[in-house]
N, C-alpha and C positions, 0 to 999 in steps of 0.2 A: 884397465887398471887402478881406475879410482876409486869402485867398492872396496879394492884389498888395502888400498892407502887410505882409506874412511876407518877399515877395520881395524888397521894397521896403526891409528895416530898419526898419519904421513911417514911412519919411517919406514923407506924406500925397502931396506932390507929384508926387515919383518915382512912388507907388503908382496915382495917377491917368495921370500918362503911360503906363506899365504896362500899364494896363486898356483905355485908348484904342489903344493897338497891340496888345493880344491882342484886338481887335475887328476891324481891319482882318484878323490872321492868321485869325482864324476866318472870316470872311466867303470869305479865297482858300481856305482847306481845303475850305469847302463846296462851291466852284464845282467844285475839282475831283472831292470826293467823289460830287458829283450827276450828272456826266456817269461817272463809272465805274460806279456804281449804273445807269444807263441802258444802258449799253452790257453790263453783268454779266447784265440782266433780258432782256434782246431776244436776247442769244446762246444764254441755258438755254432761254427758253421756243421760240425756235426749235428746236431741237435734239428737245425734252420732245414739242413737236405733231409733229413726223415722228416719234418713237418711237413717241408714243402712237398716232398713227394707222397705224403698222406690227401694232401690237401688238392694236388692236381692229376692224382689218378695215373701217376708213374714219372712225374718230373723232377730229380732230386735236384739241381743245380738250379738254384737261386739267383745266380748271378749270370751265367749263360743266356737266359730268357727270363720273361718278367716273371715274377715271383705269382704265388697267393697273395692275397689280400687278408690281412694291412702289410703285411711284408714289404710288397710293393710302393707302396706309399712313403714308407717309412726307409727306405734304402735309395730310394729311386736314384737320389742324385751323384753320392758318392759310389753306388753301383757301376752306374752311367760313366763315370771316373776312372773307374780301375778298369773296366772291358776296354776304353780307350786307350789309355796307360799299356794295359797287357798287348793290347793290337799293336802296338806304337813297338813296344819290347820285339815283338814276334816279325815284324818289319824289317826289323833291323838285323836278324837276324845272319849271318855270311851264309855262302853258299855250302861251307865246310860241316856248317852247324848239325849237330844230329836230330835237330827240327827243324833246319830250314823247310820252310813252305808248306808246314803243318797249321791246322787253327790253334788257336789257342783253347786251351783247356778250362775248366771248375778252376784248379789249382795255379794255374796261372795268372787268372783274375783276382784269388782271395789273396795271393802275395802283395798286390798292388792296393788291396783294401786299409783305408789308413783308420789308426785308433781310433780314431773317433766317433764312427758309425758304431764300433762297439758300444759305447757311450748310449750313441743317441736311440740304437735301440731297449734298451731299459728304462723302465717306469722310471718319472722323470721326480725326483725329489724337491728338486731347488724351491726356494720361496716364491711362489708365482705358479708355481706349475699347474694347480688347480685354476687356474684363472679362466675364463669362457674361453678365450682365444687361444687356448693353449689345451683344450680340454678335451677335444677329439683325437687330437695327437696323442695326448699321455694316453685316452682309453685306450687305442689303438696298441698304445705298449703297454699297457696295464696286460691286454688282451693276450698280447704275444708271449708275458710273461708266464701267464698263467698256463696258457695252451702249448706253450713250447720250451722259451728260455729256461724257465726254473731248474727244469731235468739237468742243466747243462753245470750245476752247483750242488751234486749231490750230498757235500759233505755239510751243507750249509742249511737251517731252517730259517728261508728268509720269503716267505709267504707273499710280501706285498715289494718285492726286489729293492728296499731301501736298503738293507745294506751292502748288497751287490754294487746297486748305484755309486753310493759314498767311494766306497773301494777303489772303482775304476774312475770315476769322477778324479778322483784326489789324485790318480796313477797318470790319468791324463794331461791334468795341469804339469807334473813331477817332469816327465817324457818333454813335453812343451818347452819347458827351464832347460831342462839339458840340451835338447837337440837345438836349442837356438842359444847354447852357452853362455847362456845368465846363472851368474851366479848365485850360488843356493844356500851361502852363508848364514841368511834368515829365514830358511828352512829345518822343519824338522825333519830331517833326513830319516833319523833315526827310525819315526813313527812309522812318515809314508813305506819304509822298506818292511815294514812287521805289516802293513797294509796290504802289500805286494805278496807277502808270503803266505797272508792270511787267504788271499785270493787264489794263489794257488792249491790252497791247502783243500778251500771249499771244493776244488775240481779234482784233485789228486793229492792224494796226502803223500806220498811215494817220490813224488817229484818234490812236491815241496819239502821233504825232507833232505831232497839230494840240494836243492837249491840251498836251502836254509846251511845246508852243509860245506857249500863253497860261496858264500856269502861274505864278503869280506869288507864291509861297510863297516860294523860295528869296532873293528880296530883300526880300520881309519880313522873312523872318529875318535877314539881315545887318543890317535899320535897327531890330531890338531893344535899347529904353532901355538906357542903363547906369545900374544901381541900386545 
């Protein structure tokens, strides 16, 4: 409660009011981020499957077997972790489960991929990304962007991936704060939600319009308690 007490000048009643408001805000932010993550995941996966199929002469899944380079090295750690988690989940299926005893599928593994991988596949535009120690990795990201992933964002002119990288990076940070239940009192939530909507719009305008219509964040921000 300390951040809320500080924001409320140590007035406990106002701090509790601010805390209740913050729980509503967090839920609304999670709703938008959850949809944005699914849309991002699906569009990247679709392009990667098509690309990997072309590179390997017929192997669409980049998760069930080692994909073509440079996707192989860029995704190695998180891909392996997701495969292991998916297998453990499959092993725990009870006898009455409709998929008991069946092998894991591409979609099973995809569901266990963490948000961080999508950022790591994009060209890195952080300061220092051009450092020689990072140059090979980032060159691989740039190649994958040009050869594959740029097509995942058909409604955005983003030749070097800079716009998409920063949107995904900012949403990754926000998602981590929300999932760790960190206060958003010092975060420009309105701006971050607009970035989430812009990311979805760069992929699918109709879905973005739907998400925008269901977005409760602006209303909740207007109702922030006076402290």
